N, C-alpha and C positions, 0 to 999 in steps of 0.2 A: 504494500500500500504506500503510494507516494503522496504526500500532502502538498497542497497548494502553497504551504509555507516554503517549500523548497524553491519556489520561483521568486520569492521576495528577496530584497537586498539584505545583506548583513550590515546592520547599522550599529556603530559603536554606541555604548551608553554615554549619555551626557553627564556632565559634572554633577548636576543636581538630581539625577535619576535615583530612585529607590528600587530595591529589588521587588520583583513582582510578588503579589500576594497569591495564596492558593486560588482565590476567586478570579484573579486576573490571569493566571496561567492555565486554569482548568481547560478552557477551550483549545488552547495550543497543545496541551498534552493529549487531548482527545484526537487531535489531527495526526499525531505521530504513530508509528508502528508499535506493536506490542512489546518490542524490546525495551522501550524507555519507561523509566519511572522517576519520580521526584523523590529525593532523599532529604529528609529533615527540612523540607521547605527551603532548601539551600542550593542543591545541584541536581543535575540530570545524570542518570546512569543507564547504560545499556550493555547488553552482552550479545554479541553476534556469533553464532556458531558457524564453523567451517569444517570441511571434510579432512583437512590436513593443515600442517604448519605453513607450507608454501603459499597456499591460497590466503590464509589468515595474514601472512606477512604482506602479500600483495595488497590486500584491503587496507592494512595499516599504512602502507606507503601512499595509497590513494587518499586516505583521510588526512595524512600529513600534508600532501600537496594542496588539498582543499583548505586546510587550516592556514597554510602559508599564504595562499592566494587571497583569503579573506581576512587575514591577520586576526584570527580568533581561534585560539589553540586549546584543544581539550587535553586531558590526561589520557594516555592510551596505554592499555595493558595487553600485551601480546603473549599468548601461550599456545601450546599445541591445540589446534582445532577451535580456538575462540579468540575474539578480540573484545576487550572491555573498554568502555568509554566513560569518562567522568567529565562533566562540563558545567561551568558556571562563569559568570562575568566577574573576574577578580577585582576589577576596579570598584564595583559596588557590593562585592562579597555576597552575591546571590544571583538569582535568575533574572535575565533580561530577555526580551523578545528575540534578540539575535541568537541566543542559545537554542531556542526552539527552531529557528530557521536553519541553523547548522545541523541540528539533530535530524531535521527533515531531509537535508541534503545528504547526510550519511545514510539514512534509510534508502534514498534513491541510489546511492553507490552500491549499497548492499543488494538491492534488487537486481543489479547487473550480475552479481555473483550467484544469487539464489537459483538462477536457471542453469548453472553449470553442473 
């Protein structure tokens, strides 16, 4: 499932932005794939399964390229057969709309692997 969020720009948080509240991010979370959950109302986490290490590594590199292009960097955990992602906006120490846009883009990347 690819969200329309994936087509939106990744906009950095403004100096006076506050982290999104559960009420504010609920609709965004509903648009993401089942891999994502909000942890402690602070950050997004997802776990993407893969058939092997090489494919998980390839996905990790694709996520890294996306993060560099958008200058919005998640924590990435690579292990055999899975890639874990943690993401939040560090400058506001919480969730911003851009975190959900990036999550939707990662779901889109994963959809390309899912058919393999």
